[in-house]
C-alpha positions in Angstrom: 72.3 -81.4 -8.7 71.9 -77.8 -9.7 71.6 -77.7 -13.5 73.8 -74.7 -14.0 76.5 -75.7 -11.5 78.9 -77.1 -14.1 79.0 -73.8 -16.0 78.9 -71.5 -13.0 82.1 -71.6 -11.0 80.7 -69.5 -8.1 77.7 -71.9 -7.8 80.0 -74.9 -8.0 82.2 -73.5 -5.2 79.2 -72.8 -3.1 77.9 -76.3 -3.6 81.3 -77.8 -2.7 81.7 -75.6 0.4 78.2 -76.3 1.7 78.5 -80.0 1.0 81.7 -80.1 3.0 80.2 -78.1 5.8 77.2 -80.5 6.1 79.6 -83.5 6.0 81.7 -81.9 8.8 78.5 -81.6 10.8 78.1 -85.3 10.5 75.6 -85.7 7.6 76.3 -88.6 5.1 77.8 -87.3 1.9 74.9 -88.3 -0.3 72.5 -86.3 2.0 74.9 -83.4 2.3 75.0 -82.9 -1.4 71.2 -82.8 -1.5 71.0 -80.4 1.5 73.6 -78.1 -0.1 71.7 -78.1 -3.4 68.4 -77.3 -1.6 70.1 -74.5 0.3 71.4 -72.9 -2.9 68.1 -73.4 -4.7 66.3 -71.7 -1.8 68.7 -68.8 -1.9 68.2 -68.5 -5.7 64.5 -68.5 -5.2 64.7 -65.7 -2.6 66.9 -63.7 -4.9 64.5 -64.1 -7.8 61.6 -63.0 -5.5 63.6 -59.9 -4.4 64.4 -59.1 -8.0 60.8 -59.3 -9.0 59.6 -57.3 -6.1 62.2 -54.6 -6.8 61.2 -54.5 -10.5 57.5 -54.2 -9.7 58.2 -51.5 -7.2 60.2 -49.6 -9.8 57.5 -50.0 -12.4 54.9 -48.7 -10.0 57.0 -45.6 -9.3 58.5 -44.9 -12.7 55.9 -46.4 -15.1 52.5 -46.5 -13.4 50.8 -46.8 -16.8 52.2 -50.3 -17.3 52.3 -51.4 -13.6 48.9 -53.1 -13.6 49.7 -55.0 -16.8 52.9 -56.2 -15.2 51.0 -57.4 -12.1 48.6 -59.2 -14.5 51.5 -61.0 -16.2 53.0 -62.0 -12.9 49.6 -63.4 -11.7 48.9 -65.2 -15.0 52.4 -66.8 -14.8 51.7 -68.0 -11.2 48.4 -69.5 -12.3 49.9 -71.2 -15.3 52.7 -72.6 -13.1 50.2 -73.9 -10.5 48.2 -75.6 -13.2 51.3 -77.4 -14.6 52.3 -78.5 -11.1 48.8 -79.9 -10.4 48.4 -81.7 -13.7 52.0 -82.7 -14.2 
């Protein structure tokens, strides 16, 4: 399940609605829940990517003096994450 779903009514409603839609399409309930969770997770991921891109673009335009540092932080975070995934 989505960790924040219990505390976020909008997320819970989306999970319930998507699960019901997948069940209506003929998917077994246990798979429908996983499919709905994955769809919401993917949407969240796309939103986070859009937010980061927008923030970096804003930094580049409004604060070019720290833009390169921000890119370095983003890249270091990506590398650290990849290392955790590979060794974890």
